[in-house]
Phi, psi and omega in degrees: 000327177295319187294318176303317177302311182292322175298314180298320178295315182298312179297319178301315178293324177297316177298311180301315178299317180297314177299318174297315180297318179294324180297320182270354180292144183297143177283339179201164178236129179236129176231146184234132175227148182216137178207158177257134181241130181281060177210153177298161184301318183300319178295315180298316178304310180298318180298324180287331189232338181291118184296343177282336185261329184308319180298344181288335183227346177274121182307133173062009177282116183271306182214161175241121179259110182297137177243307180200154174084183176254142190300338181247029174233160185293350179263008185285134175222143183204174167245132176262127179253111178260139181232132173225105186067233180268352180279145180223139180228135179243123179243147177282134181233134179216149174256118188272323182207147185216132165241106195311126180054023176231312184202149177203157178233129178243163178218133170240127183243124185244110175051036182052019181253324184227136176238130182240103183259130180232129176252128178251131174234118182247134181227119181286115181276321168202187187294348181234006180228141180227135171266128181243124176243130183235126177244119182246132178237124177254124180239107176282148179261131177086155183292327179298313178291327175298319180293313182298327180256019184301330179255023187281346185305312181298316179294323179294319180297313178295318179296312180294323180293321179292320178294322179291326174296319176302315180298313182298313181296319177299313182294318182290334175285345176278358185302329181277352178253160179301164178304141180297000000 
C-alpha cells in the first residue's frame, strides 16, 4: 500500500510539474535573419515565392502542389510536400499579404498543430544587390505542443539561417545565367 501511495504522489508531482512548465512555456518563437544577396530584387523575390524554385533551398521540400491563385499574390494556396527518408509530410501553405517585390507574409500550417508564419522584406540596394530580411514565427497549438517546443528557438534560428544561406548560395550561383 505504501508503494502505491508513493507512486501516486510521484505521478501527481509529475503532472503538476508538467502543467506548471506548460504554463511558463513560450506561446511562440520568433527569429529574425537579414542578409545581402548579390542579385537583383526580382530574382530574390522569385526565389522566396516561386514554387518551382523553393525546393532548391528549402530543406526536405520535395514538391509544391498548387491549389489556387498565383504564387506572388495574397490569394495563393498550395501544399508543401516534405520528404525525409521514407517519411512524407504535407503542409498547407498560403501567401497572406503582398507588397510586390517589397514585402510578403506566408503561412505554413502543419496538422493544425504548428503554424510557421514568415514575413519577407526585400530592399533593393542597387540594381544587382538586395537586402533580404526574414522574420519567422513558430506558433505551437495547445499546451502540450508549447511544452514540447519550449526550447525550439535556437533550433528554429539555426535551421532558418541554414536555409537562407542555401537560398543565397543558389541565387548567387545563378549570376552567370540570365535573370530569372
